[in-house]
C-alpha positions in Angstrom: -30.7 35.0 13.5 -27.9 33.1 11.6 -28.2 29.6 10.5 -25.3 27.3 10.3 -25.1 24.2 8.1 -22.3 21.7 8.4 -21.8 19.1 5.7 -19.3 16.4 6.2 -18.3 14.0 3.4 -16.2 11.0 4.1 -14.9 8.8 1.4 -12.3 6.2 1.3 -11.1 4.0 -1.5 -8.4 1.3 -1.4 -7.0 0.2 -4.8 -4.6 -2.7 -4.9 -2.3 -3.1 -7.9 0.2 -5.5 -9.2 1.3 -8.8 -7.6 -0.1 -7.9 -4.1 -3.5 -9.3 -5.1 -4.3 -13.0 -5.2 -7.7 -14.6 -5.8 -8.4 -17.5 -3.4 -11.5 -19.4 -2.3 -13.1 -17.8 0.7 -15.3 -20.3 2.6 -17.3 -17.5 4.3 -18.1 -15.8 1.0 -18.4 -19.1 -0.9 -16.6 -17.5 -3.8 -13.2 -16.8 -5.2 -12.3 -13.5 -3.7 -9.4 -11.1 -3.8 -7.1 -11.7 -0.8 -4.0 -10.2 0.7 -1.6 -11.4 3.4 -2.4 -10.5 7.0 0.5 -8.1 7.1 -0.7 -6.3 4.0 -4.3 -6.1 5.4 -3.0 -4.6 8.6 -1.1 -1.9 6.6 -4.3 -1.2 4.5 -6.3 -0.7 7.7 -3.5 1.2 9.4 -3.6 -0.9 12.5 -1.3 -3.4 14.3 -1.1 -6.9 13.1 -2.2 -8.1 16.5 -5.4 -6.2 16.2 -6.1 -7.8 12.8 -5.6 -11.2 14.4 -8.1 -10.3 17.0 -10.6 -9.4 14.3 -9.9 -12.8 12.6 -10.5 -14.6 16.0 -13.8 -12.7 16.4 -14.8 -13.6 12.8 -15.0 -9.9 11.8 -12.9 -10.5 8.8 -12.6 -13.7 6.7 -9.3 -15.5 6.6 -7.8 -18.5 4.8 -4.6 -20.3 5.9 -2.2 -21.3 3.1 -0.3 -24.6 3.0 2.9 -22.5 3.7 1.5 -21.1 6.9 0.6 -17.6 5.8 -2.8 -16.2 6.6 -4.7 -14.6 3.7 -7.4 -12.0 4.4 -10.5 -11.7 2.2 -10.8 -8.1 0.9 -14.5 -8.4 0.6 -14.8 -8.9 4.3 -12.3 -6.0 5.0 -14.4 -3.6 2.9 -17.6 -4.7 4.7 -16.1 -4.3 8.1 -14.1 -1.2 7.4 -16.8 0.4 5.2 -14.2 1.2 2.6 -14.4 0.5 -1.1 -11.8 -2.1 -2.0 -11.3 -2.6 -5.7 -8.7 -4.8 -7.3 -6.9 -3.1 -10.2 -5.5 -5.1 -13.1 -3.6 -2.2 -14.4 0.2 -2.6 -13.9 
C-alpha cells in the first residue's frame, strides 16, 4: 500500500522601495506607519480599486485621507488582512 504525502508551502513578501513609501499617522494603529496611496495598494493586492474602497468602508484596511484628497492606506493593516509580509525597504 502506497502512502502519499503532499506538502504545500505558500509564502508572499511585498517589498516597497524608493519614494512610493510614506510614513503617516494611522489612527487605528495609533502609530506612525508606512502608507501608500489607494491606487498603489490596489496594485499590490492585485485587485480593482473599487474592491479596495469596499474594504476601507468595511474597516478591513486602515485609511487616512490627505488634505489634497488622496486616500493613504496603512501597510500594516494590508499585511494583517492579506497575510502577506510587507516590509519597507530603505535601499534605493
